[in-house]
C-alpha positions as CSV (number, residue, x, y, z in Angstrom):
1,M,10.3,-6.3,0.3
2,V,14.0,-5.6,-0.2
3,S,16.4,-6.5,2.6
4,S,19.2,-4.2,3.6
5,S,22.7,-5.7,3.5
6,C,23.3,-4.4,7.1
7,K,23.1,-6.9,10.0
8,K,20.0,-7.1,12.0
9,L,20.9,-5.8,15.5
10,S,19.3,-6.1,18.9
11,R,18.4,-3.1,20.9
12,L,21.6,-3.6,23.0
13,E,23.7,-3.8,19.9
14,I,22.2,-0.6,18.4
15,I,23.0,1.5,21.4
16,Y,26.5,0.0,21.8
17,S,27.3,0.5,18.1
18,C,26.2,4.2,18.2
19,N,28.4,4.7,21.3
20,K,31.5,3.1,19.8
21,R,31.2,4.9,16.5
22,L,31.1,8.3,18.2
23,I,33.9,7.3,20.6
24,K,36.1,6.3,17.6
25,E,35.4,9.7,16.0
26,I,36.3,11.5,19.2
27,Q,39.5,9.5,19.5
28,K,40.5,10.6,16.0
29,S,39.8,14.3,16.2
30,S,39.6,15.3,19.9
31,P,41.1,12.6,22.1
32,Q,41.8,15.0,25.0
33,I,38.0,15.4,25.8
34,L,37.4,11.6,26.0
35,P,37.2,10.4,29.7
36,D,38.9,7.2,30.8
37,S,35.6,5.6,31.6
38,L,34.6,5.6,27.9
39,K,38.0,4.5,26.6
40,V,37.1,0.9,27.4
41,Y,35.0,0.8,24.2
42,L,38.3,0.9,22.3
43,E,39.7,-2.2,24.0
44,E,39.7,-5.4,22.0
45,G,37.0,-7.8,23.1
46,H,34.9,-5.2,24.9
47,R,32.0,-5.6,22.4
48,N,31.9,-9.4,22.9
49,E,32.2,-9.0,26.7
50,T,29.4,-6.5,26.8
51,I,26.9,-7.9,24.3
52,Y,27.5,-11.7,23.9
53,R,28.8,-12.8,27.3
54,S,25.9,-11.6,29.2
55,R,23.0,-13.5,30.8
56,D,19.4,-12.5,30.2
57,K,19.0,-11.2,33.8
58,D,21.9,-8.7,33.1
59,L,20.2,-7.3,30.0
60,D,18.3,-4.5,31.7
61,S,21.3,-3.3,33.7
62,K,23.5,-3.3,30.6
63,L,20.9,-1.4,28.6
64,K,20.7,1.2,31.3
65,A,24.5,1.5,31.5
66,L,25.0,1.8,27.7
67,T,22.2,4.4,27.6
68,A,23.9,6.4,30.4
69,D,27.1,6.3,28.4
70,A,25.2,7.6,25.3
71,V,23.8,10.5,27.3
72,K,27.3,11.3,28.6
73,L,28.7,11.3,25.1
74,Y,25.9,13.5,23.9
75,H,26.6,16.2,26.5
76,L,30.3,15.8,26.0
77,C,30.1,16.6,22.3
78,K,27.4,19.2,22.4
79,G,28.8,22.6,21.4
80,Q,32.0,21.0,20.1
81,S,33.1,20.7,16.5
82,I,32.4,17.0,16.6
83,E,28.7,17.9,16.8
84,E,28.7,18.3,13.0
85,T,29.8,14.6,12.4
86,E,27.5,11.8,11.2
87,A,28.4,9.7,14.2
88,F,27.0,12.4,16.6
89,N,23.8,12.9,14.6
90,I,23.2,9.1,14.6
91,L,23.7,8.9,18.4
92,A,21.4,11.9,18.9
93,R,18.8,10.2,16.7
94,M,19.1,7.0,18.6
95,L,18.6,8.7,22.0
96,K,15.5,10.5,20.6
97,E,14.0,7.3,19.4
98,Q,15.0,4.9,22.3
99,T,14.6,7.2,25.3
100,V,12.2,9.6,27.0
101,N,12.8,12.4,29.5
102,K,10.9,11.6,32.7
103,D,11.3,13.4,36.0
104,S,14.4,15.2,34.6
105,M,15.9,11.9,33.9
106,V,16.6,10.1,30.6
107,K,15.0,6.6,30.7
108,L,14.6,3.9,28.1
109,K,11.2,3.6,26.4
110,P,9.5,0.2,26.7
111,S,10.4,-1.8,23.6
112,K,6.8,-1.7,22.3
113,E,6.9,2.1,22.1
114,V,9.9,2.1,19.8
115,R,8.7,3.0,16.3
116,P,9.3,0.8,13.3
117,D,11.0,3.7,11.5
118,S,13.6,4.0,14.3
119,L,17.3,3.4,13.7
120,Q,17.9,-0.3,12.9
121,N,21.7,-0.2,12.2
122,P,24.1,2.8,12.2
123,T,25.6,1.6,9.0
124,D,22.3,2.0,7.2
125,P,20.4,4.8,8.8
126,D,17.6,4.8,6.2
127,A,16.6,1.2,6.7
128,T,13.3,0.6,8.7
129,Y,11.6,-2.4,10.3
130,R,8.4,-4.0,9.1
131,T,6.6,-7.3,9.9
132,K,5.0,-9.0,6.9
133,G,3.7,-12.6,6.8
134,N,4.8,-13.1,10.5
135,K,8.4,-12.3,9.5
136,G,10.4,-9.3,10.4
137,H,12.2,-7.3,7.6
138,V,14.9,-4.7,7.9
139,G,15.3,-2.6,4.8
140,Y,13.1,-1.2,2.0
141,V,10.1,-1.9,-0.1
142,A,10.0,-1.7,-3.9
143,N,7.1,-0.9,-6.2
144,I,7.0,-1.9,-9.8
145,V,4.6,-0.9,-12.6
146,K,4.4,-2.8,-15.8
147,T,2.6,-1.4,-18.9
148,F,1.4,-3.9,-21.5
149,D,-0.9,-4.6,-24.4
150,E,-1.4,-7.6,-26.6
151,D,2.0,-7.4,-28.2
152,H,4.3,-5.5,-25.8
153,K,5.2,-5.4,-22.1
154,I,7.7,-3.2,-20.3
155,I,8.4,-1.9,-16.8
156,T,7.6,1.8,-17.0
157,Q,7.8,2.8,-13.3
158,Y,9.7,1.7,-10.3
159,D,10.2,3.2,-6.8
160,L,12.0,2.3,-3.6
161,K,11.0,3.6,-0.2
162,Q,11.5,2.7,3.5
163,N,9.6,-0.5,4.1
164,T,7.1,1.4,6.4
165,Y,5.7,3.0,3.2
166,S,2.2,1.6,2.6
167,D,0.9,-0.1,-0.6
168,Q,-1.9,2.5,-0.9
169,K,0.6,5.3,-0.9
170,F,2.4,3.6,-3.8
171,S,-0.9,3.3,-5.6
172,K,-1.6,7.0,-5.1
173,D,1.9,7.9,-6.3
174,T,1.3,5.8,-9.4
175,I,-2.0,7.4,-10.2
176,N,-0.5,10.9,-9.8
177,K,2.5,10.0,-12.0
178,L,0.2,8.7,-14.8
179,G,-1.9,11.8,-14.6
180,K,-5.0,12.5,-16.8
181,Q,-5.3,9.9,-19.5
182,E,-6.6,10.7,-22.9
183,N,-8.0,7.2,-23.4
184,E,-9.5,5.0,-20.6
185,V,-6.8,2.9,-18.9
186,N,-7.1,-0.2,-16.7
187,M,-4.8,-0.3,-13.7
188,L,-4.6,-3.8,-12.2
189,V,-3.5,-3.9,-8.6
190,D,-3.2,-6.2,-5.6
191,G,-6.0,-5.8,-3.0
192,A,-3.7,-4.0,-0.6
193,Y,-3.2,-1.2,-3.2
194,Y,-7.0,-0.5,-3.4
195,S,-9.4,1.7,-1.6
196,H,-12.6,3.4,-2.5
197,D,-11.0,6.9,-2.3
198,L,-8.2,5.8,-4.5
199,S,-10.7,4.4,-7.0
200,K,-12.5,7.8,-7.1
201,E,-9.2,9.6,-7.6
202,A,-8.2,7.2,-10.4
203,K,-11.6,7.7,-12.1
204,E,-11.0,11.4,-12.3
205,N,-7.8,10.7,-14.3
206,N,-9.8,8.3,-16.7
207,I,-8.2,5.3,-14.9
208,N,-10.1,2.2,-13.8
209,L,-8.5,0.9,-10.6
210,I,-9.1,-2.9,-10.8
211,P,-8.1,-4.9,-7.6
212,T,-7.5,-8.7,-7.9
213,G,-8.7,-9.1,-4.3
214,L,-9.9,-7.1,-1.3
215,V,-8.3,-6.8,2.1
216,G,-10.2,-6.3,5.3
217,R,-12.9,-8.2,7.2
218,S,-14.2,-11.3,5.5
219,V,-17.9,-10.4,5.4
220,N,-20.5,-11.9,3.0
221,E,-21.3,-8.4,1.7
222,E,-22.2,-9.5,-1.8
223,N,-25.4,-10.9,-0.3
224,A,-26.1,-7.8,1.7
225,G,-29.6,-6.3,1.1
226,F,-28.3,-2.7,0.7
227,K,-26.4,-3.5,-2.6
228,D,-29.6,-3.7,-4.6
229,F,-30.7,-0.1,-3.7
230,E,-30.3,2.4,-6.6
231,I,-28.1,5.3,-5.7
232,D,-27.5,8.4,-7.8
233,E,-23.9,9.4,-7.0
234,K,-24.1,12.7,-8.8
235,E,-27.1,13.9,-6.9
236,Q,-25.9,11.9,-3.8
237,V,-29.3,10.5,-3.0
238,V,-30.9,7.1,-2.7
239,S,-33.2,6.9,-5.9
240,K,-35.1,3.7,-5.4
241,C,-35.3,0.5,-3.3
242,P,-34.8,-2.9,-5.0
243,M,-38.6,-3.0,-5.7
244,G,-38.6,0.4,-7.3
245,H,-40.1,2.4,-4.5
246,K,-38.8,6.0,-4.1
247,P,-37.9,7.3,-0.6
248,V,-39.8,10.1,1.0
249,K,-36.5,11.8,1.9
250,S,-32.8,11.1,1.1
251,T,-29.6,12.8,2.2
252,F,-25.8,12.3,2.0
253,K,-23.8,13.3,5.0
254,R,-20.4,12.4,6.4
255,G,-19.8,9.7,3.8
256,A,-23.2,7.9,4.3
257,Y,-26.4,7.7,2.3
258,T,-29.6,7.8,4.3
259,A,-33.3,7.4,3.2
260,H,-36.7,7.3,4.7
261,F,-39.5,5.1,3.3
262,T,-43.3,5.1,4.2
263,K,-44.4,2.2,6.4
264,E,-47.6,1.7,4.4
265,I,-45.7,0.8,1.2
266,C,-42.9,-1.2,2.9
267,D,-45.3,-3.3,5.0
268,S,-47.1,-4.6,1.9
269,C,-43.8,-5.2,0.0
270,P,-43.0,-8.9,-0.7
271,N,-39.3,-8.1,-0.4
272,F,-39.6,-6.5,3.0
273,P,-38.2,-9.5,5.0
274,N,-34.9,-9.2,3.1
275,C,-34.8,-5.4,3.3
276,P,-32.1,-3.8,5.6
277,L,-34.5,-1.2,6.9
278,K,-34.8,-0.1,10.5
279,S,-38.1,0.8,12.0
280,Q,-38.7,4.2,13.4
281,K,-41.8,5.8,14.9
282,K,-43.3,7.0,11.6
283,R,-41.1,5.6,8.9
284,Y,-38.5,3.0,7.9
285,F,-34.9,4.2,7.9
286,F,-32.2,3.1,5.5
287,Q,-28.5,3.9,5.8
288,V,-25.2,2.7,4.2
289,T,-21.8,4.3,3.9
290,E,-20.5,5.1,0.5
291,T,-17.4,2.8,1.1
292,K,-19.5,-0.2,2.2
293,F,-21.9,0.2,-0.7
294,H,-19.2,0.2,-3.3
295,R,-17.3,-2.7,-1.7
296,A,-20.5,-4.8,-1.8
297,K,-21.1,-3.9,-5.5
298,L,-17.4,-4.6,-6.3
299,M,-17.5,-8.0,-4.6
300,V,-20.4,-9.0,-6.9
301,E,-18.6,-7.7,-10.0
302,M,-15.4,-9.6,-9.1
303,K,-17.3,-12.9,-9.5
304,T,-18.2,-12.2,-13.1
305,D,-16.2,-14.0,-15.9
306,E,-15.4,-10.7,-17.6
307,Y,-13.8,-9.2,-14.4
308,K,-11.8,-12.4,-13.8
309,K,-10.5,-12.4,-17.3
310,I,-9.2,-8.8,-16.9
311,A,-7.9,-9.3,-13.4
312,S,-6.0,-12.5,-14.4
313,K,-3.6,-10.4,-16.5
314,R,-2.0,-9.0,-13.4
315,A,-0.2,-12.3,-12.9
316,G,2.3,-11.1,-15.5
317,V,3.9,-8.8,-13.0
318,E,4.0,-11.3,-10.1
319,G,7.2,-13.0,-11.5
320,I,9.3,-9.8,-11.4
321,P,10.0,-9.9,-7.6
322,S,11.1,-13.6,-8.0
323,V,13.4,-12.7,-11.0
324,L,14.9,-9.8,-9.0
325,R,15.7,-12.2,-6.1
326,R,16.9,-15.2,-8.0
327,R,18.8,-13.6,-10.9
328,Y,19.7,-10.1,-9.7
329,N,20.3,-10.7,-5.9
330,I,18.1,-7.8,-4.9
331,D,18.4,-8.7,-1.2
332,H,22.3,-8.6,-1.4
333,L,22.9,-5.1,-2.8
334,P,26.6,-4.0,-2.5
335,V,25.5,-0.6,-1.2
336,R,23.5,0.8,1.8
337,G,21.2,3.8,2.1
338,L,18.0,4.6,0.3
339,V,19.4,6.6,-2.6
340,R,22.2,4.2,-3.5
341,S,19.9,1.2,-3.2
342,K,17.3,2.9,-5.5
343,I,20.0,3.6,-8.1
344,H,21.1,-0.1,-8.1
345,L,17.4,-1.2,-8.4
346,G,17.1,1.0,-11.4
347,F,20.1,-0.7,-13.1
348,K,18.4,-4.1,-12.5
349,I,15.1,-2.9,-13.8
350,S,16.9,-1.6,-16.9
351,A,18.5,-5.0,-17.4
352,I,15.1,-6.7,-17.3
353,N,13.7,-4.3,-19.9
354,C,16.7,-4.7,-22.2
355,K,16.4,-8.5,-22.1
356,R,12.7,-8.3,-22.9
357,L,13.4,-5.9,-25.8
358,I,16.0,-8.2,-27.3
359,K,13.7,-11.3,-26.9
360,S,10.9,-9.3,-28.4
361,R,13.0,-8.3,-31.5
362,L,14.3,-11.9,-31.9
363,Y,10.8,-13.3,-31.7
364,S,9.4,-10.9,-34.2
365,R,12.3,-11.8,-36.7
366,I,11.7,-15.5,-36.1
367,K,8.0,-15.0,-36.7
368,A,8.7,-13.1,-39.9
369,L,11.1,-15.8,-41.2
370,A,8.6,-18.5,-40.3
371,S,5.9,-16.6,-42.3
372,I,8.2,-16.3,-45.3
373,F,9.2,-20.0,-45.0
374,H,5.6,-21.1,-44.8
375,R,4.6,-19.0,-47.8
376,H,7.4,-20.5,-50.0
377,L,6.7,-24.0,-48.7
378,S,3.1,-23.7,-49.8
379,K,4.1,-22.6,-53.3
380,I,6.5,-25.6,-53.6
381,F,3.8,-27.9,-52.4
382,C,1.3,-26.5,-54.9
383,F,3.8,-26.8,-57.7
384,Q,4.6,-30.4,-56.9
385,V,0.9,-31.3,-56.8
386,T,0.3,-29.6,-60.2
387,A,3.4,-31.4,-61.7
388,A,2.2,-34.7,-60.3
389,A,-1.2,-34.2,-61.8
């Protein structure tokens, strides 16, 4: 999460700020069309009087009054040259997001109906609102991709979006940017970046999508009976049950595998009490969704030592957000707006990469010097031993 440098405003402040910005614009270019009732916005102390020196019980009446002023300003500027200004467009956007036409009247929406991507501050129209970890954020969200092997590590991709952009969309974007890989590649991601559909899409590009955790309901699916059934994904059928019995009939429809087993075989099976079959009139019925089946299999795989060893390597990217905050003041950018903020983030990513490159070169030189020193030291030691002998 990357905070915008703009101030977090209340609903009252947002409407007031949009009104005042447009009134100032009108006063500059077309003061003759500005009615006296709206000129009070230009008086010193009017903002404090309207916003801060009000009691809670006056809030609704003030919101309605400011909204009425906004509607008056909108109709006043409609068809005028000032309609082309940024201040007018921002006010028009605010009215669209904060109000609704009902019974030929413009009324405020209930606060719960205002979308997170609505205007948060007129000085940064691109910033959006998102709640994460029981904390509200106004601004953007950054995504960082680090490529590494045994000897090298470097940030190869970064992106900045409005903070309503989901983690899974970032994951999909990264897969598309990487494209088809000649050699198999492991892509380590946080659980929020993973889904079964994304995993399938990555596999088509020769990429293994490896989550370090899974989000969703905490269900003990690794012990579910359906995970031991053998499924042929190419043919899209259930091949065998855990005891090796083939179904009489199997289909795949609407993302779910189904199979029918004979009662005679199942009733005599020692594993039947643990089998997730449902009894029907003539047969036993088995069904599991493709997503649920793969999630259960993945949860079992995640407990293996080999998987844990691979997944642990993702910890290397976890320190980058901390570095960006502590050393590069990412939450206090001197600019506003998505494009400008993204450019500044790019400069900071470049600085991190340059430092890593310099350290890597220095380390390789020190390592080479140490190797030469060790080689010469061993020769001197051998000579001294020989001379002593």
